[in-house]
N, C-alpha and C positions, 0 to 999 in steps of 0.2 A: 557591136555595141551592147553592153552589159544590159540585161533586162532588170527589171525591178526586183524579180525573184532572186536573181543571182547576187545583186547588191545586198539583198535582205540576207541572204545565206552567208556572204562574206562577212557581214556586219555580225551575225549571230555566231559564225566561227572564231572570229576576233574576240568578241566579248565572252564566249565560252573559254576559250583559251586563256584569256587573261585572268578572269575571275576564278576559273578552276585551278589555274596554276599559283595564283596569289593566295587562295584558301588553303592549299596544299602546303606552301611554303610558311604560312601563318601557322599551320598546324605544326610543321617541322620545327619552327622557332619555339612555339609553345612547349612541345616535348623536350627540347634541349633544355630550355629553363626549368622544367620539372625535373629533369635528369639531374641538372646541376644541383637543385635543392636537396634531391634524393640522396646525391652522394655527400653532400655537406653534412645532412643529418646522420646518415650512416658512419661517416668518419667520425662526428663528435660522439655518437653513441658508443661506437667501439672504443675510442679513445677512453671516455669516461668509464666504460665497463671494465676495461682491462686495468685502469688505475684503481678501481674500486676493488677488483678482484686482487691486484698485487696488495692493497692494505689489509684486506681479510686474511689473505695467506700469510702476510708478514705477522699480523696478530695471532694467528694460529701458531706460528713458529716461535713466536717469543714465549706464548704460554707453556707450549712444549719444551722448549729450552730451560724455562724455569723450573719446570717439574723434573726434567732430566739433570739439571745441575745440583738438585737436591735443596734449591731455595724454596720449594713449593711441594704441595702435596696434589695427587690426583684425587681430589675429593670430589662430592657430588657438585659443588659450585664450579670447579674447575672443569668438570664434564660438561656441565650445563653451558658453560662459556664456549667449550669446543663445538657443542651442538649449534650454539647461536651463530657461532663463526662458519660453521659448515653450511649453515642455512644462507647466510650472507653471500658464501661463495657460490651457492646454486642460483641465487636471484642474479647475481653479476653475470654468470654465464648465461643464464636465460637473456639479459638484457643484450649481452654481445650477440647472440643467436638472432635477436629482434634486429640488431644492426645488420647482421647479414642478409636478413629478408629485403632490407633495403636495397641491398646490391643485386638481388634477384629481381626486384621491380624496376631497378635501372636497366638491367639488361633487356627486359620486357620492352621498355621505353625506346631503347636504341634500336631494337628489332623492328619496332614499329616505324621509326623514323627511317630505317633502311628501306622497308616496304613501300612507304610513301614516296621516297626519292625515287625508287624503281618503277612505281605506278605513274609517277609524274613523266618520268622519262619515256615510259611506254606510250603514254597519251600524246606527248610531244613528237613521238615517232611516227604517229599517223599522220601528222602535218607534213613531216619529211617525206614519208614514204608517197602520199598523195600529190605532193609537189613534183615528184618525177613524171606524173602523168600529163604535166602541163609543159609542153614543148612549143616555145615561141615561135620557132621556124615554121611549125605545122599550123594549118587552119583547123580551128575549133569551132565547132557549132555553138550557139548559145545553149541548146539543149544539151551538149556535152560537158559544157563548164557547169551548167546549172547542176546536172546530175553529179559531177564530181564534188562540187561544193557541198551538196546535200548530203552525199554519202560520207565525206570528210566530217561534217558537223554531227552527223549521226553517231559515227565511230568515235568521235571526241566525247560526245555526251555519254555514250556507254562506257568508255573507259574511266571517265571522271566519275560516274556513278558508282561504278564497280569498285573504284578506289576508296571512294567515299563510305561506302556500305560495309567495306571489309575492315576498317581501321577504328570505328568509334566503339572500342571495347575498353573497359576500364583495366587499369593494371592491378593484378591481384597476386597475393601471396598467401597460400593456405597450406603448404606443406611442412612448414617448421612448428615445433612444438610450443613455441610461445604464444601462438595465436593466429588469427586470421588478420590480415590488413588488407583493405582495398582504397586505392587512390584513384583520382582524377577521372 
């Protein structure tokens, strides 16, 4: 007959497994939503940057063609206009680089999702491994079952705590020239 301690440990094990697994899956879901948002922003920023870059280069080309065709002069105003267009090209390139930073942050989120899933699988593996110690055809004393449950609960709690502590980091991007970005 199960003892009160065994029932308590079994209840704790089931609650820890359920709440820990649910928490991790909620975080996976949140990371996937954030990843989708980042990808949308990155694609939008890159598309816009490349279109703006195209327009600036096209304006430079038209100005140079006008001068080369003899329809205009390479005077101070034309040179200023070329410098302005070159500055615009630089801004658009920097904006595109910022879009690439979002891709790097998306990669970090995906890595975190994978680590979360692996950690959750390892935590659930504890249940599977310890279940092999219960052989229905053999006699188990209450003390043996109680010890098994206690060890299983402890191992699950340790795995879930390690998983929680290792994954609560912000997604950062600091290597690109356009500036630092930190999200989530």
